[in-house]
C-alpha positions as CSV (number, residue, x, y, z in Angstrom):
1,M,156.7,106.4,137.1
2,S,154.2,108.8,138.5
3,E,153.3,109.2,142.1
4,K,149.8,108.6,143.4
5,S,148.3,112.0,144.2
6,G,147.1,112.7,147.7
7,K,148.8,109.8,149.4
8,L,151.9,110.2,151.6
9,L,154.0,107.9,153.6
10,K,155.3,108.9,157.0
11,I,158.6,107.0,157.5
12,T,160.3,107.0,160.9
13,L,163.7,105.5,161.7
14,I,163.2,103.3,164.7
15,K,166.5,101.3,164.7
16,S,170.0,102.4,164.0
17,P,171.6,101.3,160.8
18,I,175.0,100.9,162.6
19,G,176.1,97.3,162.2
20,Y,174.2,96.8,158.9
21,N,175.8,96.7,155.5
22,G,176.6,99.9,153.5
23,K,173.7,99.5,151.1
24,Q,171.2,99.6,153.9
25,K,172.8,102.6,155.4
26,A,172.7,104.3,152.0
27,T,169.1,103.4,151.6
28,V,168.2,105.0,155.0
29,Q,170.1,108.2,153.9
30,S,168.3,108.2,150.5
31,L,165.0,108.2,152.3
32,G,166.1,111.4,154.1
33,L,166.4,109.8,157.6
34,R,169.2,111.3,159.7
35,R,168.8,110.0,163.2
36,M,166.8,107.7,165.4
37,G,163.2,109.0,165.8
38,H,163.5,111.2,162.8
39,S,160.4,111.2,160.5
40,V,159.9,112.2,156.9
41,L,156.8,112.6,154.7
42,I,157.4,111.2,151.2
43,G,154.9,110.7,148.3
44,D,153.9,107.1,147.7
45,A,155.7,105.6,144.7
46,P,156.9,102.1,143.7
47,R,160.6,103.1,144.1
48,I,160.0,104.4,147.6
49,R,158.1,101.2,148.5
50,G,161.1,99.2,147.2
51,M,163.5,101.2,149.4
52,I,161.2,100.7,152.4
53,N,161.1,96.9,151.8
54,K,164.9,96.8,151.9
55,V,165.1,98.5,155.3
56,S,161.7,97.4,156.8
57,H,163.5,96.1,159.9
58,L,164.8,99.6,160.6
59,V,161.8,101.8,159.9
60,A,158.1,102.3,160.8
61,V,155.7,103.3,158.0
62,E,152.3,105.0,158.3
63,E,150.1,106.0,155.4
64,V,148.9,109.6,155.5
65,V,146.0,110.7,153.3
66,E,146.5,114.3,152.2
67,S,143.3,116.3,152.2
């Protein structure tokens, strides 16, 4: 699957994954989030959107248009 060019997602961990099941903790780690308040920029892709949907209650997502 190809990523859409010029579109990035800023993902921020807003809630701790402690107390949630192991799959959700692993998904947060796979997104590259390490601690509360940590943000990462990731290219928009269907597989990333799927991971975000699984942990949507733990993260905040913003769309960033790359110029």
